[in-house]
C-alpha positions in Angstrom: 0.0 0.0 0.0 2.8 2.3 1.0 4.6 1.7 -2.4 1.5 2.5 -4.3 1.1 5.8 -2.4 4.7 6.7 -3.1 4.4 5.9 -6.8 1.2 8.0 -6.9 3.0 11.0 -5.3 5.9 10.7 -7.8 3.4 10.7 -10.7 1.6 13.8 -9.4 4.9 15.7 -8.7 6.1 14.8 -12.2 2.9 16.0 -13.8 3.1 19.3 -11.9 6.7 19.8 -12.9 6.0 19.1 -16.6 3.0 21.5 -16.5 5.2 24.2 -14.9 7.9 23.8 -17.5 5.3 24.0 -20.4 3.8 27.1 -18.7 7.2 28.8 -18.5 7.9 27.9 -22.2 4.6 29.5 -23.2 5.3 32.6 -21.2 8.8 32.9 -22.8 7.4 32.6 -26.3 4.7 35.1 -25.6 7.3 37.7 -24.3 10.2 36.8 -26.6 12.1 39.8 -27.8 13.0 40.2 -31.5 15.6 42.2 -33.5 15.1 43.0 -37.2 18.3 43.3 -39.1 17.8 45.5 -42.2 20.5 45.6 -44.9 20.5 49.3 -46.1 21.3 50.1 -49.8 23.7 47.3 -50.9 23.9 46.0 -47.3 27.1 44.4 -46.2 29.2 41.4 -47.4 27.9 38.0 -46.3 31.0 37.4 -44.1 30.3 40.6 -42.2 26.6 39.7 -41.8 27.4 36.2 -40.6 29.9 37.4 -38.1 27.5 40.0 -36.7 24.6 37.5 -36.4 26.9 35.1 -34.6 28.1 37.7 -32.1 24.5 38.9 -31.4 23.3 35.3 -30.9 26.2 34.6 -28.6 25.6 37.6 -26.4 21.8 37.5 -26.5 20.8 33.8 -27.0 17.2 34.3 -26.0 16.5 37.0 -28.6 14.8 36.2 -31.9 16.9 37.7 -34.8 15.2 38.3 -38.1 17.1 39.4 -41.3 14.9 41.5 -43.6 15.3 42.3 -47.3 17.5 45.2 -48.6 16.0 48.6 -48.4 17.2 51.6 -50.3 17.8 54.7 -48.2 15.9 57.8 -49.2 17.7 60.8 -50.6 16.4 62.7 -47.5 19.1 60.8 -45.6 22.0 62.3 -47.6 24.1 65.1 -46.3 24.1 68.5 -48.0 26.8 67.5 -50.5 25.0 64.2 -51.3 28.3 62.3 -50.7 27.4 60.4 -47.5 24.3 59.5 -45.4 23.5 61.2 -42.2 23.2 58.6 -39.4 20.7 60.7 -37.4 18.5 60.9 -40.5 18.8 57.1 -41.0 17.5 56.6 -37.5 14.5 58.7 -38.2 13.9 56.7 -41.3 14.2 53.4 -39.4 11.8 54.6 -36.8 9.2 55.3 -39.5 9.5 51.8 -41.1 10.0 49.7 -37.9 7.2 47.0 -37.7 5.3 46.9 -34.5 6.1 43.2 -34.4 9.8 43.7 -33.5 11.4 45.4 -30.6 14.6 46.7 -32.2 15.8 47.5 -35.7 19.5 47.4 -36.6 20.4 48.9 -40.0 23.6 47.5 -41.6 25.2 49.2 -44.6 28.5 49.6 -46.5 27.6 53.2 -47.4 29.5 56.0 -45.6 27.6 57.6 -42.7 28.2 60.7 -40.6 26.9 62.9 -37.8 27.6 66.2 -36.2 29.9 65.5 -33.3 31.8 67.5 -30.7 35.2 66.2 -29.7 38.0 67.3 -27.4 41.1 68.2 -29.5 44.2 69.4 -27.8 42.1 70.2 -24.7 39.6 72.2 -26.6 36.1 71.4 -27.8 35.8 71.1 -31.6 32.6 70.7 -33.6 32.6 68.5 -36.6 29.5 69.2 -38.7 29.7 66.1 -40.8 32.1 63.6 -39.2 32.3 60.0 -40.6 31.4 57.4 -38.0 31.3 53.6 -37.5 27.7 53.7 -36.2 25.0 55.4 -34.2 22.3 54.2 -31.8 19.6 55.9 -29.7 20.1 55.5 -25.9 17.6 54.2 -25.1 15.7 53.6 -28.3 14.5 51.1 -30.8 16.9 51.8 -33.7 20.6 51.9 -34.6 22.8 51.9 -37.7 26.3 50.5 -38.4 28.4 51.0 -41.5 31.5 48.9 -42.5 32.8 51.8 -44.7 35.3 52.8 -41.9 35.3 49.8 -39.5 37.8 47.8 -41.5 37.9 44.2 -40.4 34.9 42.0 -39.8 35.4 41.6 -36.0 35.5 45.4 -35.5 32.2 45.7 -37.5 30.5 43.0 -35.4 31.6 44.5 -32.1 30.5 48.0 -33.3 27.0 46.5 -34.1 26.8 45.0 -30.6 28.0 48.3 -29.1 25.3 50.3 -30.9 22.6 47.8 -30.2 23.4 47.9 -26.4 22.9 51.7 -26.6 19.3 51.0 -27.6 19.0 49.0 -24.4 20.0 52.0 -22.4 23.7 51.1 -21.9 25.9 54.2 -21.8 29.6 54.4 -22.6 31.8 52.5 -20.2 35.1 53.4 -18.5 36.3 49.9 -17.9 39.4 49.0 -20.0 38.8 47.0 -23.1 35.0 46.9 -22.6 33.1 46.9 -25.9 31.1 49.9 -24.6 34.0 52.2 -24.2 33.8 55.6 -26.1 36.2 55.7 -29.0 36.2 59.5 -28.8 36.3 59.7 -32.6 39.2 57.3 -33.1 37.6 53.8 -33.3 40.5 52.5 -31.2 38.2 51.4 -28.4 36.4 49.0 -30.8 39.5 47.6 -32.3 41.0 46.9 -28.9 37.8 45.8 -27.0 37.9 42.2 -25.8 34.7 41.8 -23.8 31.5 43.2 -22.4 31.9 44.2 -18.8 29.4 42.5 -16.4 27.9 45.8 -15.3 27.1 46.8 -19.0 25.8 43.3 -19.7 23.5 43.3 -16.7 22.2 46.8 -17.6 21.6 45.6 -21.2 19.5 42.7 -20.0 17.4 45.0 -17.9 16.9 47.2 -21.0 14.7 44.5 -22.6 
């Protein structure tokens, strides 16, 4: 009799455990976050795209990543000379076309992008009205853009994408040495030399979702 009661208890506990796991899985699927990767203009080379997707998936394994079709940037995103695209204008454009079904949009392009930026040069502030950049992301926000026009190697491009994406999650620039969230201060050196995401930045990024 005792053995039958024990077996019955085990069956009941197992049933409750399985039900709880299934419930949690349904909850996760219902609240799953998603990123839409949009190739802008000609997009980027496949090797750059593959590396970027791999790094995003590694750092954010529970996020659904979707790659969309190539989209041509409108002329309204060009600078006054028509020679490069304004990153701030691209963000406005991405905001306008962002589907409600996704949480974030990352625009990837091989076109040159720029923004107005103030930097410290020889101890003095200097304003660059149209400075070429690696990428730009709203902090916090839903959109960011990255270009491989200046990043050089594939790894730097991938790290820059993660950097700008984390800005959209509310993560500011970091002072920890070699953290991917360090501010390059116009040089790009931070991204080339970065080796990791500092735990404080990563924890803040997860809260940003």
